Phi, psi and omega in degrees: 000314177297323179297319180298317179297325180293320179296319181292328181273000180289148180289151181294152179278124183294334183279347183285326183295316177297325180294321179293320179297320179295321179295319180296320180296319179298320180297316181296318180295322177297317180297314179297317179298321179294319179296325178284325184289325184299305178294328178295315177296318179298319179296318178298318179296315181298321182287331186251356182285140176277097184293347176296337177292337180273354183300314180303316180294315180296318178299317182293314181295319180292318178300319179295322183289321185262354176073028178197162183297135176228137182210134167257104184270343181259199184288140176239118185225155179230125176235170181239129186227139172282142184271321183224137175233166179106183185293336182279353183286143175260180181297330178293325183289342178277350177273120183291149177258148175290135180236115185261134177232121178238131183248148178055065182259136183228136169240117186267169178292152176287174180298140182096350177253162177305144184282082175206176185284142165281319179206153175206154176221146177287330178204136176234131182216149177196157173254155185234129179283112183290330181291328180292337179296332178295339179259015183058039178237129175264097184260120180240108181296317183220129173248120186247134175243126175255124178052058178289147175227119183239131181233097183266135187224133171229128183272173183296335179276002178096346179291148184217170182256007180256358176266121180261119180268122178211161180285134179278095179241134177295138182240139177285352183260145175236150180257128178241093181257119188270314184218151176236129179238129180227152181237200187308131181192195183212141176234127180238133179236123175237108186239108181289330181290316181268001182054050182240138173217093191232140178235135175243122177265122185255137179219161181270152176243125186268328189245009180275123183288341184255318187248147181250336179225157176229163176214154175236135186250139177208156177143206180226150176215125184054043178065014177243143179293143177231152178205163180168193180184179180177182179223157177207164177293148181284331183247122178259108182277123179253347182270309179270094185290347178274354178282116183289139175257109188286143179220138173219124186216153176218139184216140173214141176225108187062235180267005178269126182234136175224130175222146183213146176213129181171214184221156168246114188267348175224071187294337181299325180239005187048045187276343182213121180233132181224107187227151167267111190249131174242134181233147175202136182199163177295338177200149176300329181296337180290345178282350183302320181295335182265330186248335186075006180259129181286124177228156185284163170289132181217169166293177178305142186218161169218141176219158176215133180192187181261124178256120179242125181239133175234121186237143170221187186293333186258328185203177177215151178235129180240131180239123174256098194256141175049045179276152177221155179178194180231138173236107188062237177260011183254150174269161181209145179202161177156204186216127179230145175229139176235122180246119176287159180168182180248143000279352180214160171286168183231124177253122179230162176157182176229131182231140184226140168240126176281328176223115181248124173278124189302323182293341179290346176279344185304313182299338180300323179248011180078019184267041175241172185286165176296327177295320177293321178298316179298321181294326180267006169092023175238165183292140177282081191268353184287116181293151176297134179086354180266129183267313183286136185297133180254355180298128184281147172284141180274074183290342177297335178272344183297331184271007180269347185203147169261152188223140171216091187229136174255137181228141177216151176232127184284328181211141181236134177243148182219151184303322183270015176062031176291121188279064170277105189275328184214159175218140173212144179206156174240108184262124178231130174234128181222116178056038177088003179253118184256131175233141170244098188218097000264170165247105192243121173252130170269114189231122169050047178079357178238195181224142171240108187249129180235144168241114187237136177230125179237110181266100178252029184287347181098358180293335179266006181117165182298129179066004182272143178240128171264116189241144170225142181217134173233121185237133179230124176247126183225133170059042173281115185280126185297319182293334177275340176294330182230070186291341183274353181261112187300320184294340182279347186289343176273355182282137183246004185281176180213168181242135173230150181197158176222146174211137174225122183222150172218150183190173173226130181187188182236359179209173177300319181296313182289329177294315178290328181294334180248019188281154176224143179152217181205154180224127182228143174219154178215124180235134179227150171052071176231189177220135183239136177212168178298321179297318180299313182293328174295320178296325180284345184078017182266086183293323179297314178299324179299314180295315182298314182298317181296319181292328184275316191239355185081192184267079180204166177286143178233126179282128181258118176276319183196146171221122182232130178228146177213115180244135167266136182244122180226117180051043177083002180255115177273119181246129181294131167255323174215134174207102183221135178235124181248121176240175178296332187259336185199162169248129182245126174247160180214152172213160180140202186224156169234115185266108181284340179283313181268354184056052181237139175259141175210077184239147176237123180254132183238111178274142176230122183287151177264347184217187180277004179302138182284127178269148172285345179213126176242349182271156178298154174250139176251125175253110185224173174103180182286162181300323186280345180209066181289157180241143177239119182232156180262133176274090185287344182277354182256128179270132182294143177283175181300142182301149179138143183267359184297320181298317181297318180295321179297329182293335183254006186299311185292308184281348186295340179300335180294341182268004182303319179300326179288324174298317180298322182279343190241252197284333183089168189286340181273355178282170177299322177293320179297318179294321181299311182284334175294322176297335177269020176067037172243122183257105179283166176243166183293142180283161174292156179296149179297160186298324184288345181274346182283146178236000000 
């Protein structure tokens, strides 16, 4: 016990402390050396390891992740590269980054698709920022594809090979891909739904200051050959979204041409597109297959304007701004916007024509020739001898888009010099129901205003349209109707009319064939001649006038007509024409379904002047070739207009609204109908007289 106490109380040995310090130093040096050796050894292994041995494992893990076969069939190598050198480099820049190169890479189609590649590249390479891995970020400054080949396929049932099915699991890792560089390659698209089989051959451009790659397009679309080409930037920047990615493209299919030049400023999400767009086609309706936007049937057209597109995850907005062009022989300009959405997209805008050729409106309702139909890409369905258009409206497309567009034309020209000076309409389509409210023509100093509703929603049956139309013509000046005829300039009369019709059908012909309603007109103080009727293109009227009065001018005091329309059959309720020499009445029918005329005109002389014709005239036959014949078996009654006036006494009251709107009771029309016991009232003052 005492010895132990003595040992504890003994002073420390001076030589023991240096030995412990030396031992501690050796341990620290070993630890530091080990820490340095581990990454050095790892670096040596990474530099000298044959990464091709990892290909089976990498192929299997990637195939499992993407749900389809993946294979690196060529060499897989890893090198280390410095990113920045020179005086601006920091200590981080002197640390090399891993650079992976994989050759002959293939991604195959999923199960159920043809056994071939979805995509392949001869070489894929990229560098990886090692410091970003500490932040759970996979940062790739440049992803390079050498000779890419892409084969996109969609079958008739809608299944495709570009949709990757994977489990939606939150990942702590994020991908930061800054740029994509691609070189010579090929992209093939085979789409059974859109009937497209198109191939684009991509090549590099070495000396172009703006574009780095070009492509040529070939194939078929909607069973028609397509071709085209274009250029694009070689480097697609995904990090700097303000860096414009230049694009220039041209496409044509048959007579349809599309060309665009501009930039995509947010290519990662296609969030901003700004292009100078040129369009041309045999008809605006032919663009539906390419755009999905409903446009009317028109003559051949060309337009040019600025296309601005803004896209997000839920919808997209496309603006065709300040466009100008030609439609047939008419000019066109304006602003259109298309907004995608549910349940339908929405087309809005304003369109103007400074000069509209009247015949260019014909294709909208199918009222053009079979040659014109063939030129604009539809079947030549108009039968020989048929006047009313039989081409059906494509109501199946009406429910694909809603529309709110205003259109106006400052001046309208027509072959027969009909002075329709202006046109304006507000077209609205909602859920397949189309309205033109109003459709306003400025004609010969007056107005023809229509309110038209076409219900193509399908409630009346497949392809059926339930239509209603109300048309009002007021104060059409006769002398302005025929401005090129000198003798008409002394005429002071005017034309007024009303029409109300309703029907169900699929074309103009079927709608009129089943129409119900009434049509009324009133004309006062005019002049009729063979020359005038020739100018009007009214051959039947020309024949009737010649048979009744010979080849001379006839002063027209009044003409009043009133037809009841039942199931497409127009039946006269009132038809009376008053001239200086005679009163002419008519009765009969006009069959809009069969396009047949069956009218009888009875002239009654006002004086003892000898007529060249005293017997009734029969107007019969089809619209395209009517016949005018004399009823020789009927002996003319004693001259005088009293009988004719008595014949219209009862039904003439139906024309009172037109008298009120037009000539007034002191006019020849007013006196004529007053004699038939109809008392008109004074018309309202004309619009120009109001203050």
